C-alpha positions as CSV (number, residue, x, y, z in Angstrom):
1,M,0.0,0.0,0.0
2,F,2.8,2.4,0.9
3,R,4.5,1.7,-2.5
4,A,1.3,2.8,-4.3
5,F,1.4,6.2,-2.5
6,L,5.1,6.6,-3.3
7,G,4.5,5.9,-6.9
8,L,1.6,8.4,-7.0
9,R,3.8,11.0,-5.3
10,Q,6.5,10.6,-7.8
11,L,4.1,10.7,-10.7
12,S,2.5,13.9,-9.4
13,Q,5.9,15.5,-8.9
14,R,6.8,14.7,-12.5
15,T,3.6,16.0,-14.0
16,L,3.5,19.2,-12.0
17,S,7.1,20.2,-12.5
18,T,8.0,23.8,-13.0
19,T,10.2,23.3,-16.1
20,A,8.8,24.6,-19.3
21,R,8.3,21.9,-22.0
22,R,8.1,24.4,-24.8
23,Q,9.0,28.0,-25.2
24,V,6.2,30.5,-25.6
25,Q,6.8,33.7,-27.6
26,N,6.7,36.9,-25.6
27,K,3.7,38.9,-26.9
28,V,4.0,41.8,-24.4
29,P,5.9,44.2,-26.7
30,E,3.3,43.7,-29.4
31,K,0.5,44.4,-26.9
32,Q,2.3,47.5,-25.6
33,K,2.5,48.9,-29.1
34,I,-1.2,48.4,-29.6
35,F,-2.3,49.8,-26.3
36,Q,0.1,52.8,-26.2
37,E,-0.7,53.9,-29.8
38,D,-2.4,57.3,-29.9
39,N,-5.3,56.7,-32.3
40,G,-8.2,58.2,-30.4
41,I,-9.7,54.8,-29.4
42,P,-10.3,54.4,-25.7
43,V,-8.0,51.9,-24.0
44,Y,-10.9,49.6,-23.0
45,L,-11.7,49.1,-26.7
46,K,-8.2,48.7,-28.1
47,G,-8.3,44.9,-27.7
48,G,-10.5,44.4,-30.7
49,A,-13.9,43.0,-31.4
50,G,-13.9,40.9,-28.2
51,D,-13.5,44.1,-26.1
52,T,-16.2,45.8,-28.0
53,V,-18.7,42.9,-27.4
54,L,-17.8,42.7,-23.7
55,Y,-18.2,46.5,-23.3
56,K,-21.6,46.5,-25.0
57,C,-22.8,43.6,-23.0
58,T,-21.7,45.2,-19.8
59,M,-23.5,48.4,-20.7
60,A,-26.7,46.5,-21.6
61,L,-26.6,44.7,-18.3
62,T,-26.0,48.0,-16.5
63,V,-29.0,49.6,-18.2
64,L,-31.3,46.6,-17.6
65,G,-30.2,46.4,-13.9
66,T,-30.8,50.1,-13.3
67,G,-34.2,49.8,-14.9
68,F,-35.1,46.8,-12.7
69,V,-33.9,48.6,-9.6
70,V,-36.1,51.7,-10.5
71,Y,-39.1,49.4,-11.1
72,E,-38.7,47.6,-7.8
73,L,-38.3,51.0,-5.9
74,V,-41.4,52.4,-7.5
75,S,-43.4,49.2,-6.8
76,A,-42.2,49.2,-3.2
77,A,-43.0,52.9,-2.7
78,L,-46.6,52.7,-4.1
79,P,-49.1,50.9,-2.0
80,K,-50.9,47.9,-3.4
81,K,-54.6,48.2,-4.1
82,K,-56.8,46.1,-1.9
83,K,-59.6,44.3,-3.7
């Protein structure tokens, strides 16, 4: 039983090692050029189409949430009619 745990420990150490198996290209300088470029686009939209979609969805959820809060406040402030 102890040998099984030793084998499992060795296997987990090998698979979770910190050495890199392949080199990854550094993309930071490319991203810095894109985000530091002065082209009149706000920084939160410079990431491309994905940033635009994320921004518009966030704004839509904000507007819908604000509308729902106002609706709930109005319905809580006005008394209910008794039948």
